[in-house]
C-alpha positions in Angstrom: 6.2 1.9 12.7 5.4 3.8 9.5 6.1 2.1 6.2 6.2 4.3 3.1 5.8 2.7 -0.3 5.5 4.2 -3.8 2.9 2.6 -6.0 3.3 4.2 -9.4 0.5 2.2 -11.0 -2.2 3.8 -8.8 -4.2 6.3 -10.9 -7.7 6.4 -9.4 -9.8 6.0 -6.2 -10.5 2.4 -7.3 -6.8 1.7 -7.3 -6.4 3.2 -3.9 -9.2 1.1 -2.6 -7.6 -2.1 -4.0 -4.3 -1.2 -2.4 -6.0 -0.5 0.9 -7.7 -3.9 0.8 -4.4 -5.6 0.0 -2.8 -3.9 3.0 -5.7 -4.9 5.3 -5.2 -8.6 4.3 -1.7 -8.4 5.9 -2.8 -6.4 9.0 -6.5 -5.7 9.5 -5.6 -3.0 12.1 -3.1 -1.2 9.9 -3.7 2.5 9.3 -3.4 3.4 5.6 -2.9 6.9 4.1 -2.8 7.1 0.3 -1.8 10.2 -1.7 -2.8 9.6 -5.3 -1.0 12.7 -6.6 2.4 11.5 -5.3 1.4 7.8 -5.5 2.6 7.3 -2.0 1.2 4.8 0.5 1.9 5.3 4.2 1.1 2.3 6.4 1.2 2.3 10.2 1.8 -1.3 11.2 4.2 -3.6 13.0 4.1 -6.0 10.0 7.1 -6.2 7.7 7.4 -3.9 4.7 8.0 -7.0 2.5 4.6 -8.5 3.4 2.8 -5.3 2.3 4.9 -5.2 -1.0 3.9 -8.8 -1.7 0.2 -8.2 -1.0 0.1 -5.1 -3.2 2.0 -6.8 -6.0 -0.4 -9.7 -5.8 -3.4 -7.5 -6.7 -1.6 -6.2 -9.8 0.2 -3.1 -8.7 4.0 -2.3 -8.9 5.8 -1.2 -5.7 8.9 0.9 -5.5 10.9 2.2 -2.6 9.4 5.5 -1.4 
């Protein structure tokens, strides 16, 4: 399933890389698509949205509903 999250604190490629790594700690096979302009993260995974929200928050980024 596709999980869409808004990460308003992402401002650069480094932020996007940090968020991608956080997602991969939950599901190493997840497909991640990040749009920095809209600050949206689309994740293809069977894992729960909450697990991704927690992982992204743990690396210092805020998560809102997309």
